[in-house]
C-alpha positions as a Markdown table, in Angstrom:
| # | Residue | x | y | z |
|---|---|---|---|---|
| 1 | Met | 0.0 | 0.0 | 0.0 |
| 2 | Asp | 1.5 | 3.4 | -0.9 |
| 3 | Ala | 1.6 | 6.3 | 1.5 |
| 4 | Asn | -1.4 | 8.1 | -0.1 |
| 5 | Ser | -3.6 | 5.0 | 0.3 |
| 6 | Gln | -2.4 | 4.6 | 3.9 |
| 7 | Gln | -3.5 | 8.1 | 4.7 |
| 8 | Lys | -6.9 | 7.5 | 3.3 |
| 9 | Val | -7.3 | 4.3 | 5.4 |
| 10 | Ile | -6.0 | 6.1 | 8.5 |
| 11 | Ala | -8.5 | 9.0 | 7.9 |
| 12 | Lys | -11.3 | 6.4 | 8.2 |
| 13 | Gly | -10.1 | 5.4 | 11.7 |
| 14 | Phe | -7.8 | 2.5 | 11.0 |
| 15 | Val | -4.4 | 1.8 | 12.5 |
| 16 | Ile | -1.8 | 0.2 | 10.2 |
| 17 | Leu | 0.6 | -2.2 | 11.8 |
| 18 | Arg | 3.9 | -3.7 | 10.6 |
| 19 | Ser | 6.3 | -6.1 | 12.2 |
| 20 | Asp | 10.0 | -5.2 | 12.3 |
| 21 | Asp | 13.2 | -6.8 | 13.4 |
| 22 | Gln | 15.7 | -3.9 | 13.0 |
| 23 | Pro | 17.0 | -2.2 | 15.1 |
| 24 | Asn | 15.0 | -4.3 | 17.5 |
| 25 | Ile | 12.0 | -6.7 | 17.5 |
| 26 | Arg | 8.9 | -4.5 | 17.5 |
| 27 | Ile | 5.5 | -3.6 | 16.1 |
| 28 | Lys | 5.4 | -0.3 | 14.2 |
| 29 | Cys | 2.2 | 1.7 | 13.5 |
| 30 | Arg | 0.8 | 4.5 | 11.5 |
| 31 | Arg | -2.3 | 6.2 | 12.9 |
| 32 | Ala | -4.2 | 9.4 | 13.0 |
| 33 | Gly | -2.1 | 12.4 | 13.9 |
| 34 | Ser | 1.2 | 10.8 | 12.7 |
| 35 | His | 2.6 | 10.8 | 9.2 |
| 36 | Asn | 5.5 | 8.6 | 10.1 |
| 37 | Trp | 5.9 | 5.0 | 11.3 |
| 38 | Glu | 6.2 | 4.9 | 15.1 |
| 39 | Thr | 7.3 | 2.1 | 17.4 |
| 40 | Trp | 4.1 | 0.7 | 19.0 |
| 41 | Gln | 5.8 | -1.8 | 21.3 |
| 42 | Lys | 9.2 | -3.6 | 21.6 |
| 43 | Phe | 9.6 | -7.3 | 22.4 |
| 44 | Glu | 12.3 | -9.7 | 23.6 |
| 45 | Thr | 11.4 | -12.4 | 21.1 |
| 46 | Lys | 9.8 | -12.6 | 17.6 |
| 47 | Ile | 7.3 | -15.2 | 19.0 |
| 48 | Ala | 6.0 | -12.7 | 21.6 |
| 49 | Arg | 5.7 | -10.0 | 18.9 |
| 50 | Asp | 3.9 | -12.2 | 16.6 |
| 51 | Leu | 1.4 | -13.3 | 19.3 |
| 52 | Arg | 0.7 | -9.7 | 20.2 |
| 53 | Leu | 0.2 | -8.8 | 16.5 |
| 54 | Lys | -2.2 | -11.7 | 16.1 |
| 55 | Glu | -4.2 | -10.4 | 19.1 |
| 56 | Leu | -4.3 | -6.8 | 17.8 |
| 57 | Leu | -5.5 | -7.9 | 14.3 |
| 58 | Lys | -8.6 | -9.4 | 15.9 |
| 59 | Glu | -9.7 | -5.8 | 16.5 |
| 60 | Pro | -11.9 | -4.3 | 13.7 |
| 61 | Asn | -9.8 | -1.2 | 13.2 |
| 62 | Tyr | -6.3 | -2.7 | 13.0 |
| 63 | Ile | -4.8 | -3.8 | 9.7 |
| 64 | Phe | -1.5 | -5.3 | 8.7 |
| 65 | Asp | 0.7 | -3.8 | 6.0 |
C-alpha cells in the first residue's frame, strides 16, 4: 500500500501495523495524527511480537501492511 492510500485508510479510523526486526524486535504503526511510522511496542522475542500482533489484528480497526 502506498503512502497516499495509507493516509486514506488512517483517515477512516484504521491503525496500520507492521512487524519489524531492526534495530529491535517491535511492532510499528501509523495512525491518525502521525505521518511517520512509530514504534508501537518492543519485544524480547519474535514469538512474543507475533502473538501480540495476532491479538491486535482481531480488533476491527487494526490492519497489517
